[in-house]
Phi, psi and omega in degrees: 000151185228131176250144181234119183257145180230119179242134184241142170235144182250114183236111173050047172078007180250145180250121179258126185247125182237117183265125181237126184256127175244123181259138175240122184264143175260140176264123178275100178237106176250067184231134177249172182296319178293326179291323178298324185287322180290323176302315181296323181279340181270171178257009175288151181289157180285129180295141179269146178276122180243163177232151180277134181285154178289152180298152183277090181248143178295155181291125184294142177247151182290135180251141186249124177230149177262135179265111183284348181270345183244117186288151180282088184268358186295314184241024184285333182287325182284320187257330187255177178287167177289144185243334189254153181292331176294322178292325178290317178300322183296316184291322181291315186294324182292317179294316182293324173296319177292323177299314183293321178300312179298324178291318179294316179296325182289324180293319180296316180294318178304313186298327180293333181258353176273117179255125179289143182244121178204169180285137178303142179287152175262123178238127179224136185242141181211166177052051178280128175220144179248119188244158179248135182153208178233122176275119188289352179283343176266110185266000182251332182249109180267003185278153173285134183196180177285130173232151183240133171236152182202173174241149181217161179225131184230131173228112188217144172242100184254022183290330178294341179293326180290116177237188183298335184251012184268124175268310184197162179232132174257119177248137185213147179257132190231138173262118182252131180206168181220150177222160179302324179283323182234101187291329182233129178216133177224125186236125174279125181248340183201147180203161182203144173256125183250117187255346179214159182299335178301325178267007185279350176268111188257130174218097182249140179218126180070030177277148179267156175294135185287321183244156182299138182241110179221156180263133179297334180280346176105332185222141179259023181293134177054043180240135170242142180234145175253126184257128183234140178261114181257157173225152176233119183273117176252108182277165174290320180222124179129191185268152178289146179228144181241158179196172175250126178272327182175169178206171177294148184290333179212170177288146181253125178282153173268135176286171177292161183291133178261101182281337182278335176273124180293156176269091184267064178224000000 
């Protein structure tokens, strides 16, 4: 009797078929118990058990066949073009992200070297007075002390500062002064946020200081201050930049304290 076994291996989309033939030989033994006894008693030789040799067949060789119904997907990504939508989206997004990163970095670097050119702002201070009492705009210091109020006028055109990368501009008025106890003092007294070029042209007249003005040393006696209009440029992409839009032509002295006039703030 003959059994035939078939084994298949899948290598890179190809099917290798190996036919293996297993032969089973039958041993012809026609001996019964009685014949064994007769054989032992007789003088004839004992029959030998023989087997039939297999037929002379050539050694089977592996055959290679290609499966036309199964595509060769093992090396399709490395050798062939992309086939899926996910692979195409991945490639396009990678190129787009790299391009955007380099573009943003270039815009940020260009913004560092671009210096805005505009006419200096006009800043004038008037009606400076030093009063005694408590200013309700200061929620932390409830003590009676010297407070300064004044009026100011600002005329500035900051539209040239607005460029393609400008998000907004923060403008603020600062009083700079020095005393023997505190050599350097800067106090922000007014500010404004400009979000579009239409509002970048500032024209104020007779405006009051927005925030309370007090000296950390307690007294404004024999102190002069210079008022400067600063701006802070906030870009869409890149680093913040600061600059000076204008300042008073000379320092402004503080008058003596007026104890008679109440501080109605």
